[in-house]
N, C-alpha and C positions, 0 to 999 in steps of 0.2 A: 503493500500500500504505500502511496505518496509520503504519507506522515512519517513512514519508518525510514526515510531516506536521509542518511547523516548529512549535513552540511559540511563543506569542505573537505570533500572524499574523492578519491577517484575509484571508478568502478571498474572491474574487468570482468567482462563476461568471455565464455570461450565455448565456441561450437568444436566438440572433439570430431565431427566428421566422418563418424564411425560408419555413417552408412555409404559413403564413397572411399573407405579407407586412405583418406588423405592426412596430411598434416592439420594439426588444430588452427583454427582461424581465433586471434584476439581481438576484441572489440573494446575498446579504452574510452569511458565516457567520464564526463565531470559528474558530481551530484545535481548541478543544475539542468545538465542535457538528460540525466536520467529522469528527473522529475516531470520533464516535458514528454519524455516517450511512454511514460508508465499508463497502462489500461487499466483502468478501474473496475472491477467486479466486487459484489456485495462482500464476497468473504475474502478476496485476494486482489492483488495486483500484478500484472506481468509486464516484461518488455518483449516485444515480438522481435523477431531476428530482424525481420523485413524492415523494421524501422532503424535499424543500426547498422544495417548492410551496406554501408558506404565509405567511401574517402574519408568521411569525417570522422569514424570511428574506427575503421580495419588498421591493426597494427600502429596506433597513434601514441607510440611509446612516449614521444616527445611531451606529452599532457603529464606525465610522472615528473619531468625535468621543471615544468612549470609550478607544480605543487611545491617543488623543492624551495623554489626562489619565494613563494607566499608565505610559508611556513617560516 
């Protein structure tokens, strides 16, 4: 759920790609980006892979460096 997302955190989602037996894909998001992508249901919230499957999130390890500078 959206209210459970911690501020000032980096969220890393991993698609193991077991269905195609490929290397994992990493999606790196800031807490603000994740809050915008959460799809709310009555009992839970999800981040659909299709909403983060773009160059804005795939393998964006540079976002970790940005957090180091902010902290």
